PDB file as gemmi writes it, atoms N, CA and C in Angstrom:
CRYST1    1.000    1.000    1.000  90.00  90.00  90.00 P 1                      
ATOM      1  N   MET A   1      80.342 104.625  98.696  1.00  0.00           N  
ATOM      2  CA  MET A   1      80.553 105.917  98.063  1.00  0.00           C  
ATOM      3  C   MET A   1      81.934 105.928  97.434  1.00  0.00           C  
ATOM      4  N   SER A   2      82.037 106.594  96.297  1.00  0.00           N  
ATOM      5  CA  SER A   2      83.301 106.664  95.579  1.00  0.00           C  
ATOM      6  C   SER A   2      83.901 108.055  95.740  1.00  0.00           C  
ATOM      7  N   TYR A   3      85.155 108.105  96.116  1.00  0.00           N  
ATOM      8  CA  TYR A   3      85.862 109.371  96.260  1.00  0.00           C  
ATOM      9  C   TYR A   3      86.890 109.468  95.155  1.00  0.00           C  
ATOM     10  N   THR A   4      87.222 110.702  94.797  1.00  0.00           N  
ATOM     11  CA  THR A   4      88.190 110.897  93.731  1.00  0.00           C  
ATOM     12  C   THR A   4      89.424 111.575  94.270  1.00  0.00           C  
ATOM     13  N   ASN A   5      90.536 111.327  93.625  1.00  0.00           N  
ATOM     14  CA  ASN A   5      91.803 111.918  94.013  1.00  0.00           C  
ATOM     15  C   ASN A   5      91.888 113.328  93.438  1.00  0.00           C  
ATOM     16  N   ALA A   6      92.055 114.310  94.308  1.00  0.00           N  
ATOM     17  CA  ALA A   6      92.155 115.701  93.863  1.00  0.00           C  
ATOM     18  C   ALA A   6      93.465 115.909  93.119  1.00  0.00           C  
ATOM     19  N   THR A   7      93.401 116.691  92.061  1.00  0.00           N  
ATOM     20  CA  THR A   7      94.625 117.012  91.346  1.00  0.00           C  
ATOM     21  C   THR A   7      95.111 118.374  91.806  1.00  0.00           C  
ATOM     22  N   ILE A   8      96.397 118.614  91.684  1.00  0.00           N  
ATOM     23  CA  ILE A   8      96.971 119.876  92.132  1.00  0.00           C  
ATOM     24  C   ILE A   8      96.473 121.027  91.279  1.00  0.00           C  
ATOM     25  N   ASN A   9      96.299 120.810  89.988  1.00  0.00           N  
ATOM     26  CA  ASN A   9      95.846 121.884  89.119  1.00  0.00           C  
ATOM     27  C   ASN A   9      94.698 121.377  88.267  1.00  0.00           C  
ATOM     28  N   ASP A  10      93.466 121.572  88.740  1.00  0.00           N  
ATOM     29  CA  ASP A  10      92.294 121.086  88.038  1.00  0.00           C  
ATOM     30  C   ASP A  10      92.086 121.773  86.694  1.00  0.00           C  
ATOM     31  N   SER A  11      92.661 122.961  86.488  1.00  0.00           N  
ATOM     32  CA  SER A  11      92.461 123.673  85.228  1.00  0.00           C  
ATOM     33  C   SER A  11      93.115 122.941  84.057  1.00  0.00           C  
ATOM     34  N   ASN A  12      94.060 122.058  84.332  1.00  0.00           N  
ATOM     35  CA  ASN A  12      94.712 121.288  83.269  1.00  0.00           C  
ATOM     36  C   ASN A  12      93.877 120.096  82.832  1.00  0.00           C  
ATOM     37  N   GLN A  13      92.842 119.784  83.568  1.00  0.00           N  
ATOM     38  CA  GLN A  13      92.032 118.627  83.275  1.00  0.00           C  
ATOM     39  C   GLN A  13      90.938 119.012  82.285  1.00  0.00           C  
ATOM     40  N   ALA A  14      90.718 118.170  81.285  1.00  0.00           N  
ATOM     41  CA  ALA A  14      89.659 118.441  80.312  1.00  0.00           C  
ATOM     42  C   ALA A  14      88.307 118.436  81.015  1.00  0.00           C  
ATOM     43  N   ARG A  15      87.376 119.235  80.505  1.00  0.00           N  
ATOM     44  CA  ARG A  15      86.075 119.376  81.152  1.00  0.00           C  
ATOM     45  C   ARG A  15      85.312 118.066  81.201  1.00  0.00           C  
ATOM     46  N   ASP A  16      85.414 117.246  80.178  1.00  0.00           N  
ATOM     47  CA  ASP A  16      84.656 115.998  80.141  1.00  0.00           C  
ATOM     48  C   ASP A  16      85.416 114.845  80.798  1.00  0.00           C  
ATOM     49  N   GLU A  17      86.625 115.080  81.246  1.00  0.00           N  
ATOM     50  CA  GLU A  17      87.440 114.048  81.871  1.00  0.00           C  
ATOM     51  C   GLU A  17      87.057 113.913  83.340  1.00  0.00           C  
ATOM     52  N   GLN A  18      86.839 112.695  83.787  1.00  0.00           N  
ATOM     53  CA  GLN A  18      86.486 112.436  85.170  1.00  0.00           C  
ATOM     54  C   GLN A  18      87.743 112.329  86.023  1.00  0.00           C  
ATOM     55  N   PRO A  19      87.699 112.808  87.292  1.00  0.00           N  
ATOM     56  CA  PRO A  19      88.859 112.644  88.164  1.00  0.00           C  
ATOM     57  C   PRO A  19      89.151 111.167  88.413  1.00  0.00           C  
ATOM     58  N   THR A  20      90.393 110.871  88.712  1.00  0.00           N  
ATOM     59  CA  THR A  20      90.802 109.508  88.980  1.00  0.00           C  
ATOM     60  C   THR A  20      90.232 109.052  90.309  1.00  0.00           C  
ATOM     61  N   PRO A  21      89.602 107.855  90.349  1.00  0.00           N  
ATOM     62  CA  PRO A  21      89.095 107.368  91.633  1.00  0.00           C  
ATOM     63  C   PRO A  21      90.251 107.107  92.605  1.00  0.00           C  
ATOM     64  N   LEU A  22      89.980 107.275  93.871  1.00  0.00           N  
ATOM     65  CA  LEU A  22      90.984 107.052  94.906  1.00  0.00           C  
ATOM     66  C   LEU A  22      91.135 105.547  95.111  1.00  0.00           C  
ATOM     67  N   ASN A  23      92.260 105.001  94.699  1.00  0.00           N  
ATOM     68  CA  ASN A  23      92.517 103.571  94.799  1.00  0.00           C  
ATOM     69  C   ASN A  23      92.793 103.200  96.252  1.00  0.00           C  
ATOM     70  N   PRO A  24      91.975 102.328  96.864  1.00  0.00           N  
ATOM     71  CA  PRO A  24      92.187 101.961  98.269  1.00  0.00           C  
ATOM     72  C   PRO A  24      93.547 101.311  98.527  1.00  0.00           C  
ATOM     73  N   GLN A  25      94.174 100.776  97.498  1.00  0.00           N  
ATOM     74  CA  GLN A  25      95.469 100.118  97.651  1.00  0.00           C  
ATOM     75  C   GLN A  25      96.639 101.093  97.559  1.00  0.00           C  
ATOM     76  N   GLY A  26      96.370 102.341  97.149  1.00  0.00           N  
ATOM     77  CA  GLY A  26      97.435 103.292  96.874  1.00  0.00           C  
ATOM     78  C   GLY A  26      97.735 104.246  98.017  1.00  0.00           C  
ATOM     79  N   TYR A  27      98.501 105.278  97.672  1.00  0.00           N  
ATOM     80  CA  TYR A  27      98.947 106.290  98.632  1.00  0.00           C  
ATOM     81  C   TYR A  27      98.746 107.668  98.025  1.00  0.00           C  
ATOM     82  N   SER A  28      98.579 108.662  98.888  1.00  0.00           N  
ATOM     83  CA  SER A  28      98.408 110.042  98.432  1.00  0.00           C  
ATOM     84  C   SER A  28      99.299 110.968  99.233  1.00  0.00           C  
ATOM     85  N   ARG A  29      99.775 112.019  98.570  1.00  0.00           N  
ATOM     86  CA  ARG A  29     100.596 113.024  99.238  1.00  0.00           C  
ATOM     87  C   ARG A  29      99.702 113.980 100.023  1.00  0.00           C  
ATOM     88  N   ILE A  30     100.333 114.846 100.803  1.00  0.00           N  
ATOM     89  CA  ILE A  30      99.600 115.731 101.702  1.00  0.00           C  
ATOM     90  C   ILE A  30      98.700 116.715 100.948  1.00  0.00           C  
ATOM     91  N   GLN A  31      99.241 117.434  99.978  1.00  0.00           N  
ATOM     92  CA  GLN A  31      98.472 118.486  99.291  1.00  0.00           C  
ATOM     93  C   GLN A  31      97.220 117.945  98.610  1.00  0.00           C  
ATOM     94  N   PRO A  32      97.306 116.897  97.776  1.00  0.00           N  
ATOM     95  CA  PRO A  32      96.080 116.373  97.153  1.00  0.00           C  
ATOM     96  C   PRO A  32      95.081 115.841  98.176  1.00  0.00           C  
ATOM     97  N   THR A  33      95.584 115.281  99.272  1.00  0.00           N  
ATOM     98  CA  THR A  33      94.688 114.782 100.320  1.00  0.00           C  
ATOM     99  C   THR A  33      93.946 115.942 100.969  1.00  0.00           C  
ATOM    100  N   ALA A  34      94.658 117.010 101.278  1.00  0.00           N  
ATOM    101  CA  ALA A  34      94.032 118.189 101.876  1.00  0.00           C  
ATOM    102  C   ALA A  34      92.979 118.769 100.936  1.00  0.00           C  
ATOM    103  N   GLU A  35      93.281 118.831  99.641  1.00  0.00           N  
ATOM    104  CA  GLU A  35      92.321 119.346  98.665  1.00  0.00           C  
ATOM    105  C   GLU A  35      91.090 118.462  98.580  1.00  0.00           C  
ATOM    106  N   LEU A  36      91.288 117.149  98.623  1.00  0.00           N  
ATOM    107  CA  LEU A  36      90.180 116.208  98.570  1.00  0.00           C  
ATOM    108  C   LEU A  36      89.231 116.411  99.752  1.00  0.00           C  
ATOM    109  N   ILE A  37      89.800 116.644 100.914  1.00  0.00           N  
ATOM    110  CA  ILE A  37      89.005 116.807 102.131  1.00  0.00           C  
ATOM    111  C   ILE A  37      88.468 118.229 102.260  1.00  0.00           C  
ATOM    112  N   GLY A  38      89.093 119.170 101.579  1.00  0.00           N  
ATOM    113  CA  GLY A  38      88.651 120.556 101.641  1.00  0.00           C  
ATOM    114  C   GLY A  38      89.304 121.332 102.766  1.00  0.00           C  
ATOM    115  N   LEU A  39      90.550 120.968 103.086  1.00  0.00           N  
ATOM    116  CA  LEU A  39      91.300 121.633 104.144  1.00  0.00           C  
ATOM    117  C   LEU A  39      92.600 122.196 103.593  1.00  0.00           C  
ATOM    118  N   HIS A  40      93.176 123.130 104.327  1.00  0.00           N  
ATOM    119  CA  HIS A  40      94.525 123.594 104.020  1.00  0.00           C  
ATOM    120  C   HIS A  40      95.487 122.501 104.480  1.00  0.00           C  
ATOM    121  N   HIS A  41      96.599 122.339 103.790  1.00  0.00           N  
ATOM    122  CA  HIS A  41      97.529 121.260 104.139  1.00  0.00           C  
ATOM    123  C   HIS A  41      98.072 121.412 105.568  1.00  0.00           C  
ATOM    124  N   GLN A  42      98.211 122.643 106.067  1.00  0.00           N  
ATOM    125  CA  GLN A  42      98.682 122.826 107.444  1.00  0.00           C  
ATOM    126  C   GLN A  42      97.623 122.386 108.449  1.00  0.00           C  
ATOM    127  N   THR A  43      96.362 122.585 108.118  1.00  0.00           N  
ATOM    128  CA  THR A  43      95.281 122.102 108.985  1.00  0.00           C  
ATOM    129  C   THR A  43      95.332 120.583 109.052  1.00  0.00           C  
ATOM    130  N   LEU A  44      95.564 119.954 107.916  1.00  0.00           N  
ATOM    131  CA  LEU A  44      95.666 118.493 107.894  1.00  0.00           C  
ATOM    132  C   LEU A  44      96.818 118.028 108.778  1.00  0.00           C  
ATOM    133  N   ARG A  45      97.941 118.722 108.730  1.00  0.00           N  
ATOM    134  CA  ARG A  45      99.078 118.381 109.592  1.00  0.00           C  
ATOM    135  C   ARG A  45      98.698 118.508 111.067  1.00  0.00           C  
ATOM    136  N   ARG A  46      98.020 119.593 111.421  1.00  0.00           N  
ATOM    137  CA  ARG A  46      97.594 119.768 112.815  1.00  0.00           C  
ATOM    138  C   ARG A  46      96.637 118.662 113.232  1.00  0.00           C  
ATOM    139  N   TRP A  47      95.747 118.271 112.327  1.00  0.00           N  
ATOM    140  CA  TRP A  47      94.785 117.228 112.648  1.00  0.00           C  
ATOM    141  C   TRP A  47      95.474 115.899 112.931  1.00  0.00           C  
ATOM    142  N   TRP A  48      96.469 115.515 112.117  1.00  0.00           N  
ATOM    143  CA  TRP A  48      97.086 114.212 112.381  1.00  0.00           C  
ATOM    144  C   TRP A  48      97.923 114.270 113.640  1.00  0.00           C  
ATOM    145  N   LYS A  49      98.508 115.412 113.955  1.00  0.00           N  
ATOM    146  CA  LYS A  49      99.272 115.537 115.195  1.00  0.00           C  
ATOM    147  C   LYS A  49      98.356 115.514 116.412  1.00  0.00           C  
ATOM    148  N   ALA A  50      97.092 115.937 116.243  1.00  0.00           N  
ATOM    149  CA  ALA A  50      96.111 115.924 117.326  1.00  0.00           C  
ATOM    150  C   ALA A  50      95.259 114.647 117.298  1.00  0.00           C  
ATOM    151  N   ASP A  51      95.653 113.677 116.495  1.00  0.00           N  
ATOM    152  CA  ASP A  51      94.929 112.402 116.345  1.00  0.00           C  
ATOM    153  C   ASP A  51      93.498 112.574 115.853  1.00  0.00           C  
ATOM    154  N   LYS A  52      93.257 113.588 115.026  1.00  0.00           N  
ATOM    155  CA  LYS A  52      91.950 113.777 114.402  1.00  0.00           C  
ATOM    156  C   LYS A  52      91.926 113.202 112.989  1.00  0.00           C  
ATOM    157  N   PHE A  53      93.101 112.830 112.476  1.00  0.00           N  
ATOM    158  CA  PHE A  53      93.234 112.308 111.119  1.00  0.00           C  
ATOM    159  C   PHE A  53      94.331 111.251 111.143  1.00  0.00           C  
ATOM    160  N   PRO A  54      94.221 110.213 110.301  1.00  0.00           N  
ATOM    161  CA  PRO A  54      95.278 109.180 110.275  1.00  0.00           C  
ATOM    162  C   PRO A  54      96.651 109.774 109.965  1.00  0.00           C  
ATOM    163  N   LYS A  55      97.653 109.281 110.642  1.00  0.00           N  
ATOM    164  CA  LYS A  55      99.020 109.758 110.431  1.00  0.00           C  
ATOM    165  C   LYS A  55      99.576 109.199 109.115  1.00  0.00           C  
ATOM    166  N   PRO A  56     100.379 109.986 108.412  1.00  0.00           N  
ATOM    167  CA  PRO A  56     100.994 109.480 107.182  1.00  0.00           C  
ATOM    168  C   PRO A  56     102.147 108.536 107.520  1.00  0.00           C  
ATOM    169  N   ILE A  57     102.526 107.773 106.529  1.00  0.00           N  
ATOM    170  CA  ILE A  57     103.720 106.943 106.670  1.00  0.00           C  
ATOM    171  C   ILE A  57     104.815 107.579 105.832  1.00  0.00           C  
ATOM    172  N   ASN A  58     106.052 107.243 106.114  1.00  0.00           N  
ATOM    173  CA  ASN A  58     107.192 107.814 105.419  1.00  0.00           C  
ATOM    174  C   ASN A  58     107.628 106.854 104.309  1.00  0.00           C  
ATOM    175  N   ILE A  59     107.527 107.321 103.069  1.00  0.00           N  
ATOM    176  CA  ILE A  59     107.968 106.521 101.918  1.00  0.00           C  
ATOM    177  C   ILE A  59     109.076 107.306 101.224  1.00  0.00           C  
ATOM    178  N   ASN A  60     110.300 106.816 101.354  1.00  0.00           N  
ATOM    179  CA  ASN A  60     111.479 107.474 100.774  1.00  0.00           C  
ATOM    180  C   ASN A  60     111.569 108.946 101.180  1.00  0.00           C  
ATOM    181  N   GLY A  61     111.269 109.225 102.423  1.00  0.00           N  
ATOM    182  CA  GLY A  61     111.373 110.579 102.940  1.00  0.00           C  
ATOM    183  C   GLY A  61     110.173 111.468 102.657  1.00  0.00           C  
ATOM    184  N   ILE A  62     109.131 110.907 102.054  1.00  0.00           N  
ATOM    185  CA  ILE A  62     107.935 111.681 101.718  1.00  0.00           C  
ATOM    186  C   ILE A  62     106.771 111.166 102.565  1.00  0.00           C  
ATOM    187  N   PRO A  63     106.117 112.056 103.317  1.00  0.00           N  
ATOM    188  CA  PRO A  63     104.942 111.606 104.068  1.00  0.00           C  
ATOM    189  C   PRO A  63     103.791 111.302 103.108  1.00  0.00           C  
ATOM    190  N   MET A  64     103.258 110.095 103.203  1.00  0.00           N  
ATOM    191  CA  MET A  64     102.181 109.646 102.324  1.00  0.00           C  
ATOM    192  C   MET A  64     101.078 109.034 103.170  1.00  0.00           C  
ATOM    193  N   PHE A  65      99.835 109.303 102.787  1.00  0.00           N  
ATOM    194  CA  PHE A  65      98.687 108.709 103.454  1.00  0.00           C  
ATOM    195  C   PHE A  65      98.268 107.457 102.705  1.00  0.00           C  
ATOM    196  N   ARG A  66      97.870 106.447 103.447  1.00  0.00           N  
ATOM    197  CA  ARG A  66      97.269 105.275 102.820  1.00  0.00           C  
ATOM    198  C   ARG A  66      95.876 105.689 102.363  1.00  0.00           C  
ATOM    199  N   ASN A  67      95.553 105.431 101.102  1.00  0.00           N  
ATOM    200  CA  ASN A  67      94.233 105.791 100.591  1.00  0.00           C  
ATOM    201  C   ASN A  67      93.125 105.095 101.366  1.00  0.00           C  
ATOM    202  N   SER A  68      93.380 103.886 101.824  1.00  0.00           N  
ATOM    203  CA  SER A  68      92.362 103.180 102.604  1.00  0.00           C  
ATOM    204  C   SER A  68      92.058 103.934 103.897  1.00  0.00           C  
ATOM    205  N   ASP A  69      93.073 104.552 104.520  1.00  0.00           N  
ATOM    206  CA  ASP A  69      92.849 105.359 105.727  1.00  0.00           C  
ATOM    207  C   ASP A  69      92.030 106.605 105.408  1.00  0.00           C  
ATOM    208  N   ILE A  70      92.322 107.236 104.268  1.00  0.00           N  
ATOM    209  CA  ILE A  70      91.581 108.433 103.857  1.00  0.00           C  
ATOM    210  C   ILE A  70      90.114 108.081 103.611  1.00  0.00           C  
ATOM    211  N   LEU A  71      89.878 106.996 102.876  1.00  0.00           N  
ATOM    212  CA  LEU A  71      88.511 106.581 102.581  1.00  0.00           C  
ATOM    213  C   LEU A  71      87.740 106.237 103.855  1.00  0.00           C  
ATOM    214  N   ARG A  72      88.397 105.562 104.778  1.00  0.00           N  
ATOM    215  CA  ARG A  72      87.762 105.223 106.058  1.00  0.00           C  
ATOM    216  C   ARG A  72      87.403 106.496 106.827  1.00  0.00           C  
ATOM    217  N   PHE A  73      88.328 107.474 106.850  1.00  0.00           N  
ATOM    218  CA  PHE A  73      88.080 108.744 107.517  1.00  0.00           C  
ATOM    219  C   PHE A  73      86.875 109.455 106.888  1.00  0.00           C  
ATOM    220  N   LEU A  74      86.846 109.533 105.558  1.00  0.00           N  
ATOM    221  CA  LEU A  74      85.757 110.218 104.865  1.00  0.00           C  
ATOM    222  C   LEU A  74      84.416 109.534 105.108  1.00  0.00           C  
ATOM    223  N   ASP A  75      84.402 108.213 105.092  1.00  0.00           N  
ATOM    224  CA  ASP A  75      83.158 107.477 105.366  1.00  0.00           C  
ATOM    225  C   ASP A  75      82.681 107.748 106.793  1.00  0.00           C  
ATOM    226  N   ARG A  76      83.600 107.756 107.733  1.00  0.00           N  
ATOM    227  CA  ARG A  76      83.254 108.027 109.132  1.00  0.00           C  
ATOM    228  C   ARG A  76      82.710 109.454 109.301  1.00  0.00           C  
ATOM    229  N   GLN A  77      83.344 110.419 108.635  1.00  0.00           N  
ATOM    230  CA  GLN A  77      82.902 111.815 108.738  1.00  0.00           C  
ATOM    231  C   GLN A  77      81.533 111.998 108.087  1.00  0.00           C  
ATOM    232  N   GLN A  78      81.318 111.313 106.978  1.00  0.00           N  
ATOM    233  CA  GLN A  78      80.037 111.427 106.298  1.00  0.00           C  
ATOM    234  C   GLN A  78      78.918 110.826 107.152  1.00  0.00           C  
ATOM    235  N   SER A  79      79.215 109.750 107.855  1.00  0.00           N  
ATOM    236  CA  SER A  79      78.186 109.106 108.668  1.00  0.00           C  
ATOM    237  C   SER A  79      77.793 109.959 109.874  1.00  0.00           C  
ATOM    238  N   ILE A  80      78.725 110.821 110.347  1.00  0.00           N  
ATOM    239  CA  ILE A  80      78.384 111.690 111.481  1.00  0.00           C  
ATOM    240  C   ILE A  80      78.096 113.121 111.009  1.00  0.00           C  
ATOM    241  N   GLY A  81      78.163 113.356 109.694  1.00  0.00           N  
ATOM    242  CA  GLY A  81      77.790 114.644 109.126  1.00  0.00           C  
ATOM    243  C   GLY A  81      78.807 115.748 109.263  1.00  0.00           C  
ATOM    244  N   GLU A  82      80.101 115.438 109.268  1.00  0.00           N  
ATOM    245  CA  GLU A  82      81.148 116.455 109.358  1.00  0.00           C  
ATOM    246  C   GLU A  82      81.922 116.541 108.057  1.00  0.00           C  
ATOM    247  N   VAL A  83      82.901 117.466 108.037  1.00  0.00           N  
ATOM    248  CA  VAL A  83      83.816 117.787 106.935  1.00  0.00           C  
ATOM    249  C   VAL A  83      83.138 118.358 105.771  1.00  0.00           C  
TER     250      VAL A  83                                                      
END                                                                             
C-alpha cells in the first residue's frame, strides 16, 4: 500500500496534483505525521510517550519521525483494522 505525506495546507495544492508519496528513506515532522494518521499532534505525542507509536529522533533540535517507522505503523494498524 502506498501512503502519502500530508501537507500542512492542502488548499494550496492544485486539484489535479497528487500528494507526494511518503519516501521510506526520509523523515517527517510531527504535524504532517499527525495529519497523515488522522490524529491531533498532541495525541501523537501521548502515543509515543505511551509506546503506542514509534518515538521520533532529534535532528538539529527538531523531533522527526523516520518514514519507514510511520509506514510500518500504518501497515500494522491496517492489518488489525485500527486508526
